[in-house]
C-alpha positions as MATLAB code, in Angstrom:
seq = 'XXXXXXXXXXXXXXXXXXXXXXXXXXXXXXXXXXXXXXXXXXXXXXXXXXXXXXXXXXXXXXXXXXXXXXXXXXXXXXXXXXXXXXXXXXXXXXXXXXXXXXXXXXXXXXXXXXXXXXXXXXXXXXXXXXXXXXXXXXXXXXXXXXXXXXXXXXXXXXXXXXXXXXXXXXXXXXXXXXXXXXXXXXXXXXXXXXXXXXXXXXXXXXXXXXXXX';
ca = [
     174.175   41.626  -10.358;
     175.448   39.337   -7.569;
     178.811   41.112   -7.557;
     177.354   44.601   -7.421;
     178.158   45.400  -11.056;
     175.409   47.592  -12.555;
     173.589   46.019  -15.485;
     170.843   48.648  -15.629;
     171.482   52.336  -14.972;
     168.575   54.419  -16.191;
     168.617   58.051  -17.420;
     167.568   59.382  -14.028;
     170.637   57.724  -12.470;
     172.817   59.227  -15.199;
     171.448   62.734  -14.629;
     171.876   62.493  -10.876;
     175.321   60.902  -10.791;
     176.924   62.206  -13.980;
     177.987   58.648  -14.849;
     176.791   56.248  -17.538;
     176.658   52.471  -17.415;
     179.904   52.313  -19.410;
     181.745   54.134  -16.616;
     181.403   51.091  -14.372;
     182.896   48.537  -16.746;
     183.373   45.540  -14.444;
     183.540   47.593  -11.257;
     180.875   47.284   -8.569;
     178.806   50.430   -8.114;
     180.187   51.125   -4.642;
     183.697   51.666   -6.047;
     182.339   54.518   -8.159;
     179.410   56.037   -6.299;
     179.738   55.510   -2.563;
     181.760   57.414    0.051;
     184.693   55.339    1.246;
     183.229   54.971    4.742;
     180.088   53.302    3.353;
     181.729   50.752    1.051;
     182.318   47.915    3.536;
     178.758   47.980    4.842;
     177.249   47.832    1.341;
     179.647   45.106    0.256;
     178.519   42.985    3.201;
     174.912   43.417    2.115;
     175.801   41.903   -1.266;
     177.619   39.034    0.401;
     174.435   38.211    2.327;
     172.262   35.861    0.260;
     169.236   35.993    2.596;
     166.322   36.958    0.353;
     164.038   37.299    3.394;
     165.567   40.737    4.032;
     163.776   42.111    0.968;
     161.971   44.297    0.138;
     163.489   47.034    2.308;
     164.159   50.760    2.409;
     167.423   52.560    3.085;
     168.904   56.026    2.737;
     172.412   56.241    1.291;
     174.800   58.855   -0.079;
     176.205   58.993   -3.594;
     179.301   60.896   -4.647;
     178.567   62.268   -8.102;
     181.070   62.582  -10.921;
     181.410   66.301  -10.139;
     182.329   65.475   -6.522;
     179.078   66.643   -4.920;
     177.096   64.448   -2.553;
     173.535   63.297   -3.170;
     171.218   61.767   -0.561;
     168.933   59.062   -1.938;
     166.036   57.176   -0.367;
     166.004   53.654   -1.795;
     163.435   50.895   -2.070;
     165.183   47.577   -2.669;
     163.831   44.325   -4.035;
     165.341   41.154   -5.529;
     164.843   38.684   -8.344;
     165.450   35.084   -7.310;
     167.139   32.289   -9.236;
     165.763   28.766   -9.647;
     167.142   27.705   -6.272;
     165.564   30.576   -4.378;
     168.821   32.505   -4.117;
     169.301   36.143   -5.056;
     169.968   36.537   -8.772;
     169.595   40.312   -9.061;
     169.117   43.218   -6.688;
     167.001   46.146   -7.837;
     167.129   49.612   -6.281;
     164.604   52.367   -7.032;
     165.733   55.662   -5.561;
     164.359   59.135   -4.903;
     166.738   62.081   -4.641;
     166.027   63.694   -1.246;
     169.167   65.826   -1.112;
     167.416   69.186   -0.833;
     164.911   67.888    1.698;
     167.757   66.396    3.745;
     169.800   69.602    3.580;
     166.782   71.683    4.620;
     166.170   69.430    7.621;
     169.864   69.655    8.476;
     169.758   73.466    8.359;
     166.705   73.531   10.608;
     168.388   71.181   13.099;
     171.539   73.322   13.137;
     169.499   76.484   13.588;
     167.559   74.945   16.464;
     170.794   73.774   18.100;
     172.250   77.290   17.858;
     169.070   78.801   19.271;
     169.066   76.300   22.127;
     172.702   77.121   22.934;
     171.931   80.841   22.937;
     168.838   80.343   25.061;
     170.687   78.294   27.668;
     173.661   80.647   27.937;
     171.720   83.930   27.905;
     171.934   86.071   31.026;
     168.356   87.271   30.572;
     165.335   85.136   31.317;
     163.918   83.682   28.086;
     160.424   82.214   28.218;
     158.826   80.690   25.129;
     155.109   80.109   24.711;
     153.252   78.207   22.008;
     150.007   79.210   20.314;
     148.021   77.262   22.911;
     149.258   79.696   25.561;
     151.483   77.175   27.328;
     155.170   77.474   28.175;
     157.421   75.453   25.869;
     160.847   76.972   26.509;
     162.556   77.970   29.754;
     166.189   78.813   30.405;
     168.296   78.892   33.556;
     167.955   82.652   33.924;
     164.161   82.264   33.901;
     164.426   79.611   36.611;
     166.492   82.020   38.715;
     164.152   84.962   38.088;
     160.808   83.241   38.696;
     161.871   80.514   41.125;
     160.519   77.591   39.061;
     162.600   74.704   37.715;
     162.038   73.858   34.053;
     160.073   70.691   34.803;
     157.622   72.741   36.894;
     156.584   75.034   34.053;
     156.886   73.280   30.680;
     153.387   72.636   29.333;
     151.689   74.883   31.886;
     149.907   78.184   31.033;
     152.174   81.197   30.774;
     149.595   83.072   32.860;
     151.121   81.402   35.928;
     153.826   84.085   35.657;
     151.353   86.966   35.345;
     149.609   88.671   38.299;
     145.810   88.358   38.440;
     145.394   92.051   37.687;
     147.140   91.696   34.305;
     145.889   88.305   33.085;
     142.816   89.534   31.221;
     144.923   92.162   29.473;
     147.408   89.467   28.470;
     144.734   87.057   27.237;
     143.032   89.765   25.149;
     146.308   90.807   23.555;
     147.320   87.187   22.972;
     144.003   86.404   21.301;
     144.397   89.439   19.060;
     147.897   88.311   18.106;
     146.652   84.840   17.135;
     144.057   86.527   14.941;
     146.853   88.117   12.941;
     147.300   91.456   14.685;
     151.080   91.655   14.924;
     150.744   95.207   16.264;
     150.343   93.578   19.676;
     154.128   92.978   19.596;
     155.912   96.204   20.419;
     159.588   96.549   19.449;
     160.331   98.478   22.647;
     160.801   96.891   26.082;
     157.929   97.496   28.465;
     157.820   97.466   32.255;
     155.239   95.198   33.849;
     154.758   93.184   37.016;
     155.538   89.467   37.096;
     154.592   86.760   39.558;
     157.222   84.764   41.463;
     156.742   81.172   42.589;
     156.472   82.365   46.196;
     153.489   84.577   45.286;
     155.162   87.978   45.370;
     154.916   90.427   42.497;
     158.076   92.059   41.163;
     158.827   94.464   38.280;
     160.377   93.188   35.036;
     161.401   94.779   31.771;
     159.754   92.674   29.056;
     160.751   92.354   25.401;
     158.394   90.396   23.152;
     158.868   88.612   19.870;
     156.973   86.040   17.838;
     157.342   83.899   14.727;
     155.202   81.538   12.695;
     155.997   77.910   11.925;
     154.094   75.825    9.383;
     150.470   76.948    9.507;
];
């Protein structure tokens, strides 16, 4: 209602939160369900009588009766009174907790990988399935003579001498076709191509992974 007191709390809300409608009594829902840091912002929303702000979508956190946190994507609408003011606010929510946590884990993993890549003493060069460079650390810049902005998005063959490019392209094509045997677990010694045009020997370790399709 206008004061934030729940007057409808369906079974899905009960299962997710662990509370029933009786648990609210005359208390607004934010006193029961919301983290303390979010209460003031939600209270201000209820103090705002501007119906033009609806419908809208928001993502909020609930603290369940067991103390766990749920992440919910809401679609909000209103019912107006005879004067065009807000009589009731209605929220329909979807529990996205697991999706949110999965995205959070991916972001943390990527941040850790980026930190490792940047601090590694060895040159680390990443290439995407289109054959272009998409990752380049400081050690790679030192080894090959290129700054990151000079190589990102360009073919990885720019680092490979002419005499080895066909061999690389054949092996790369075989790998994309599903032949993981092209990736050897042992380091190999090959020639690489510096920015200044000279060839120099490198010890190369290869790895690959799949993402999505």
